[in-house]
C-alpha positions as CSV (number, residue, x, y, z in Angstrom):
1,M,0.6,-9.1,41.9
2,A,0.3,-12.4,39.5
3,G,-2.8,-13.8,38.8
4,D,-4.2,-10.6,40.2
5,T,-8.0,-10.9,39.2
6,R,-9.7,-8.3,41.1
7,R,-12.3,-6.3,39.0
8,V,-11.0,-1.8,39.1
9,E,-14.1,0.1,39.2
10,V,-13.5,3.0,37.3
11,P,-16.2,5.9,38.9
12,S,-18.3,7.5,35.5
13,G,-21.5,9.4,36.1
14,P,-23.0,13.2,36.3
15,N,-21.1,13.1,39.5
16,V,-17.4,12.0,38.5
17,V,-18.0,15.0,35.5
18,Y,-18.9,17.6,38.3
19,R,-16.0,16.6,40.2
20,R,-13.4,16.8,37.7
21,A,-15.1,20.1,36.1
22,R,-14.1,21.3,40.1
23,V,-10.7,20.2,40.2
24,A,-10.3,21.6,36.6
25,L,-11.6,25.1,37.7
26,Y,-9.6,24.8,40.9
27,R,-6.7,24.0,39.1
28,S,-7.3,27.0,36.3
29,R,-7.3,29.5,39.6
30,C,-4.6,27.9,41.3
31,M,-2.0,27.5,38.8
32,A,0.3,30.8,37.3
33,T,1.3,30.6,33.8
34,Y,4.8,31.3,33.6
35,R,7.2,32.2,30.8
36,V,10.8,30.5,30.7
37,S,13.4,31.0,28.1
38,I,16.4,29.5,27.6
39,V,18.9,31.2,25.8
40,N,22.4,30.5,25.0
41,E,24.9,30.8,21.6
42,H,23.5,28.3,19.5
43,F,19.7,28.0,20.6
44,T,16.8,30.1,21.9
45,S,14.0,28.5,23.8
46,S,10.7,29.7,25.4
47,E,7.9,28.6,26.4
48,E,5.0,28.5,28.5
49,Q,4.4,26.7,31.8
50,E,1.8,26.3,34.7
51,S,2.7,26.3,37.6
52,A,1.8,26.9,41.5
53,D,4.1,28.9,43.2
54,V,7.5,30.7,42.0
55,V,9.6,27.8,43.7
56,T,8.0,25.8,41.3
57,A,7.9,27.3,38.7
58,W,11.8,27.6,39.0
59,Q,12.5,24.3,39.7
60,S,11.0,23.3,36.3
61,A,12.7,26.1,34.7
62,I,15.9,24.9,35.8
63,G,15.1,21.5,35.1
64,S,14.5,22.3,31.7
65,A,17.8,24.0,31.1
66,I,19.3,20.9,33.1
67,A,17.7,18.0,30.6
68,I,19.5,20.5,27.2
69,A,22.7,20.4,29.7
70,A,23.1,16.8,29.7
71,D,21.9,16.1,26.4
72,Q,24.8,18.2,25.1
73,V,27.1,17.6,27.1
74,S,25.9,13.6,26.5
75,H,27.1,14.3,23.1
76,G,30.1,15.3,23.3
77,N,30.0,19.2,23.9
78,P,32.1,19.5,27.3
79,F,30.1,22.3,28.7
80,F,26.9,23.7,28.4
81,G,25.8,26.8,29.5
82,A,22.6,28.8,29.2
83,E,20.5,32.1,31.0
84,V,17.3,31.1,32.0
85,T,14.5,33.7,32.6
86,L,11.5,33.2,34.0
87,E,9.2,36.1,33.9
88,Q,4.8,35.8,34.9
89,G,3.1,38.2,32.0
90,S,5.3,41.5,31.7
91,K,7.2,41.0,35.3
92,R,10.4,38.9,34.8
93,I,10.5,37.3,38.2
94,G,14.3,36.6,37.8
95,R,17.6,35.1,35.6
96,Y,20.1,32.3,36.7
97,V,22.7,30.8,34.5
98,V,22.6,27.1,34.1
99,S,25.8,25.2,33.7
100,V,26.9,22.1,33.2
101,A,30.3,20.3,32.6
102,A,31.7,17.1,32.3
103,A,35.5,15.8,31.6
104,P,36.4,11.6,31.1
105,L,38.1,10.0,34.0
106,K,41.2,8.0,33.3
107,D,41.3,4.8,35.1
């Protein structure tokens, strides 16, 4: 709201630090580490990410490939395709092919 002069209190003190530490510990116990690899004929990308479960990890991995595809297609490449691999430790969870194509339409 315009002209709103309410103050927002930011909690502080030992209880807040304790709660933040508990949240960080909870996340570290609940989040698994996955390795995402995105490979095509022009580049290779590999990074670790933390996700709560394998579905969330896949969504993030495929989303990363689509973001790269959007950049490639917007720079004039009519097609982007890459292999996306998800691993947890030494165990391969699976592989997908992600592809994006774009063609201009004539009015």
